C-alpha positions as CSV (number, residue, x, y, z in Angstrom):
1,X,41.1,-54.0,-50.3
2,X,42.3,-51.1,-48.1
3,X,42.2,-47.5,-49.2
4,X,46.0,-47.5,-49.2
5,X,46.1,-50.5,-51.6
6,X,43.7,-48.8,-53.9
7,X,45.8,-45.7,-54.0
8,X,49.0,-47.7,-54.6
9,X,47.3,-49.4,-57.6
10,X,46.2,-46.0,-58.9
11,X,49.8,-44.8,-58.7
12,X,51.5,-47.8,-60.2
13,X,48.8,-49.0,-62.6
14,X,48.3,-52.4,-64.2
15,X,51.9,-53.0,-65.2
16,X,53.3,-52.0,-61.8
17,X,55.2,-49.0,-63.1
18,X,55.1,-45.3,-62.4
19,X,56.1,-42.2,-64.4
20,X,55.9,-39.4,-61.9
21,X,56.8,-35.8,-62.8
22,X,58.3,-34.1,-59.8
23,X,57.3,-30.4,-59.7
24,X,57.9,-29.6,-56.0
25,X,61.0,-27.5,-56.6
26,X,59.4,-24.1,-56.2
27,X,59.4,-24.6,-52.4
28,X,63.2,-24.1,-52.4
29,X,63.9,-22.7,-55.9
30,X,61.2,-20.0,-56.0
31,X,59.5,-19.0,-59.3
32,X,61.2,-20.9,-62.1
33,X,60.0,-21.3,-65.7
34,X,58.3,-24.7,-66.1
35,X,57.0,-24.9,-62.5
36,X,53.5,-23.8,-63.3
37,X,50.0,-25.1,-63.9
38,X,50.1,-25.0,-67.7
39,X,53.3,-27.2,-67.8
40,X,51.6,-29.5,-65.3
41,X,48.6,-29.9,-67.6
42,X,50.9,-30.4,-70.5
43,X,52.8,-33.4,-69.0
44,X,49.6,-34.9,-67.7
45,X,48.2,-34.7,-71.2
46,X,51.3,-36.3,-72.6
47,X,50.7,-39.4,-70.4
48,X,52.4,-38.8,-67.0
49,X,50.9,-41.2,-64.4
50,X,51.3,-38.7,-61.5
51,X,52.5,-35.3,-60.5
52,X,54.3,-34.4,-57.3
53,X,54.1,-30.9,-56.0
54,X,53.9,-28.8,-52.9
55,X,50.8,-27.9,-51.0
56,X,50.3,-24.5,-52.4
57,X,50.5,-25.6,-56.0
58,X,48.4,-28.7,-55.3
59,X,45.7,-26.4,-53.9
60,X,45.7,-24.3,-57.0
61,X,45.7,-27.3,-59.3
62,X,42.8,-28.8,-57.3
63,X,40.7,-25.7,-58.0
64,X,41.1,-26.3,-61.8
65,X,39.9,-29.9,-62.5
66,X,41.4,-29.8,-66.0
67,X,45.0,-29.5,-64.7
68,X,45.5,-33.0,-63.2
69,X,42.9,-34.9,-65.3
70,X,43.2,-38.6,-64.5
71,X,46.8,-38.3,-63.1
72,X,47.5,-39.2,-59.5
73,X,48.6,-36.4,-57.1
74,X,51.5,-36.7,-54.7
75,X,52.0,-33.9,-52.2
76,X,55.6,-33.2,-51.0
77,X,55.7,-32.4,-47.3
78,X,58.3,-31.0,-44.9
79,X,59.9,-33.7,-42.8
80,X,60.4,-31.1,-40.0
81,X,56.8,-30.0,-39.9
82,X,55.6,-29.4,-36.3
83,X,52.3,-31.2,-37.0
84,X,52.9,-34.0,-39.4
85,X,49.4,-35.5,-39.1
86,X,47.8,-32.1,-40.1
87,X,50.1,-32.0,-43.1
88,X,48.9,-35.5,-44.2
89,X,45.2,-34.5,-43.6
90,X,45.6,-31.4,-45.6
91,X,47.0,-33.4,-48.5
92,X,44.0,-35.8,-48.2
93,X,41.6,-32.9,-48.3
94,X,43.1,-31.9,-51.6
95,X,42.5,-35.5,-52.9
96,X,46.1,-36.6,-52.8
97,X,46.9,-40.2,-53.6
98,X,50.2,-40.2,-51.8
99,X,52.6,-37.9,-49.8
100,X,56.4,-37.7,-49.8
101,X,59.0,-36.5,-47.4
102,X,62.8,-36.2,-47.9
103,X,65.3,-37.7,-45.6
104,X,68.5,-36.2,-47.0
105,X,71.1,-36.6,-44.2
106,X,72.4,-38.9,-41.6
107,X,70.7,-36.9,-38.9
108,X,68.8,-39.3,-36.7
109,X,66.0,-36.8,-36.1
110,X,65.1,-36.9,-39.8
111,X,64.7,-40.7,-39.6
112,X,62.6,-40.4,-36.4
113,X,60.4,-37.8,-38.3
114,X,60.2,-40.1,-41.3
115,X,58.9,-43.0,-39.1
116,X,56.3,-40.6,-37.5
117,X,55.0,-39.7,-41.0
118,X,54.8,-43.4,-41.9
119,X,52.7,-44.1,-38.9
120,X,50.3,-41.2,-39.7
121,X,50.0,-42.4,-43.3
122,X,49.2,-45.9,-42.2
123,X,46.5,-44.6,-39.9
124,X,44.9,-42.6,-42.7
125,X,45.4,-45.1,-45.5
126,X,47.5,-43.0,-47.8
127,X,50.7,-44.3,-49.4
128,X,53.9,-42.9,-48.1
129,X,56.9,-42.2,-50.3
130,X,60.3,-41.7,-48.7
131,X,62.9,-39.9,-50.7
132,X,66.2,-41.2,-49.2
133,X,69.6,-39.7,-50.0
134,X,72.5,-41.2,-48.1
135,X,74.4,-38.3,-46.5
136,X,72.4,-35.7,-48.3
137,X,72.7,-34.2,-51.8
138,X,75.9,-32.3,-51.0
139,X,77.9,-35.5,-50.1
140,X,78.2,-37.4,-53.3
141,X,81.0,-39.6,-51.9
142,X,78.3,-41.3,-49.8
143,X,76.0,-42.1,-52.7
144,X,77.5,-45.6,-53.1
145,X,75.3,-48.6,-54.1
146,X,75.7,-50.1,-50.6
147,X,74.6,-46.9,-48.9
148,X,71.7,-46.4,-51.3
149,X,70.6,-50.0,-50.6
150,X,70.9,-49.4,-46.8
151,X,68.8,-46.2,-46.7
152,X,66.1,-47.8,-49.0
153,X,65.7,-50.8,-46.7
154,X,65.8,-48.6,-43.6
155,X,63.0,-46.5,-45.0
156,X,60.9,-49.6,-45.8
157,X,61.4,-51.0,-42.3
158,X,60.2,-47.7,-40.9
159,X,57.0,-48.0,-42.9
160,X,57.6,-46.4,-46.3
161,X,55.3,-47.9,-49.0
162,X,57.7,-47.0,-51.8
163,X,61.1,-45.2,-52.0
164,X,62.7,-42.7,-54.3
165,X,66.4,-42.6,-54.6
166,X,69.4,-42.3,-56.9
167,X,70.2,-44.7,-59.7
168,X,73.4,-46.5,-58.7
169,X,74.9,-46.3,-62.2
170,X,74.6,-49.9,-63.4
171,X,71.8,-52.5,-63.5
172,X,73.6,-55.1,-61.3
173,X,74.1,-52.9,-58.3
174,X,70.7,-51.4,-58.8
175,X,69.1,-54.8,-58.8
176,X,70.6,-55.4,-55.3
177,X,69.0,-52.2,-54.1
178,X,65.6,-53.3,-55.5
179,X,65.9,-56.8,-54.1
180,X,66.9,-55.5,-50.7
181,X,64.3,-52.7,-50.4
182,X,61.2,-55.0,-50.2
183,X,59.0,-52.1,-51.4
184,X,58.8,-50.5,-54.9
185,X,61.8,-48.3,-55.8
186,X,61.6,-45.3,-58.2
187,X,64.7,-43.4,-59.3
188,X,65.1,-39.6,-59.2
189,X,66.5,-37.6,-62.1
190,X,68.6,-35.0,-60.4
191,X,70.3,-32.4,-62.6
192,X,69.4,-32.1,-66.3
193,X,70.9,-35.0,-68.4
194,X,73.3,-34.0,-71.1
195,X,71.0,-35.4,-73.8
196,X,67.7,-37.3,-74.2
197,X,69.2,-40.6,-75.4
198,X,71.4,-41.0,-72.3
199,X,68.5,-40.2,-70.1
200,X,66.3,-42.7,-71.8
201,X,69.0,-45.4,-71.7
202,X,69.5,-44.8,-67.9
203,X,65.7,-45.4,-67.5
204,X,65.9,-48.6,-69.6
205,X,68.9,-49.9,-67.5
206,X,67.1,-49.1,-64.2
207,X,63.9,-50.8,-65.3
208,X,65.8,-53.8,-66.4
209,X,67.1,-54.0,-62.8
210,X,63.5,-54.1,-61.5
211,X,63.0,-50.5,-60.6
212,X,59.3,-49.7,-60.6
213,X,59.5,-46.3,-62.2
214,X,61.0,-42.8,-62.3
215,X,60.3,-39.5,-60.6
216,X,61.9,-36.9,-62.8
217,X,61.7,-33.2,-62.4
218,X,64.1,-30.9,-64.2
219,X,64.6,-33.4,-67.0
220,X,60.9,-32.9,-67.8
221,X,59.6,-29.5,-66.7
222,X,62.7,-27.5,-67.7
223,X,62.9,-29.3,-71.1
224,X,62.3,-27.3,-74.2
225,X,59.4,-29.7,-75.1
226,X,58.0,-31.1,-71.8
227,X,55.2,-33.0,-73.7
228,X,57.7,-34.5,-76.1
229,X,60.1,-35.9,-73.4
230,X,57.1,-37.1,-71.4
231,X,55.8,-39.1,-74.3
232,X,59.2,-40.6,-74.9
233,X,59.5,-41.6,-71.2
234,X,56.0,-43.1,-71.3
235,X,57.1,-45.3,-74.2
236,X,60.0,-46.6,-72.1
237,X,58.3,-46.9,-68.8
238,X,55.1,-48.4,-70.2
239,X,55.9,-50.5,-73.2
240,X,52.9,-50.7,-75.5
241,X,50.8,-53.8,-74.9
242,X,52.7,-54.8,-71.7
243,X,50.8,-56.5,-68.9
244,X,52.1,-56.7,-65.4
245,X,55.9,-56.7,-65.5
246,X,57.7,-59.2,-63.3
247,X,59.9,-57.6,-60.6
248,X,58.0,-54.3,-60.5
249,X,55.5,-53.0,-58.0
250,X,52.8,-55.3,-59.4
251,X,54.4,-58.3,-57.8
252,X,54.9,-56.5,-54.5
253,X,51.3,-55.2,-54.5
254,X,50.0,-58.7,-55.3
255,X,52.1,-60.3,-52.6
256,X,54.0,-62.5,-55.0
257,X,57.4,-61.0,-54.8
258,X,60.1,-63.2,-53.2
């Protein structure tokens, strides 16, 4: 089994699902309450499978072994970095299990850079997450199910091992995204949900469509009780006593997906 396969299994676990807490926002939001090591340790202690953060925070966390515990580490990288291979190698030196870049526009240069990262990650045996946003965050009219399906498949064809994107809004259209992607799909959380029940129902609906997990940020680290909402998400993403769940990353990793 390759080192990339081992890292993918560490990320997605026995049931093929992933609860990732995205804490890479300080790179563009600056110092914000909740984007700190104590909160990171709290969500890991509550059962998060992985934490995603930027290089600086990942370096600080790696110097305090109690912060990440048994959770996987995903390092968020700059798609426009001059030396993408050095970015990936720095993440590996920190013990990262995966790296992520964001392709958030229709600019062809971003997709060229995404493919370059995919090739580097393949060379070094580290799973590559592509966060793909059709048109970018500031063009919601382009966030249609068809466009979401298209960018997910494009990222997979360029070498992404798993993709992060929007939930389409309903299980039927999301199922088409998942089936067309050919690699595991995790949904992002975006802005804070109006209430916990609607957030958890969205997760249930997405999982019923075959999504392999969630990558939530503000809905967790800016919550009044980060540990509490993490535990509730764990109960939804990883149903107690569940084995490998058909349609998730487990089937793709085993090579049994259609």
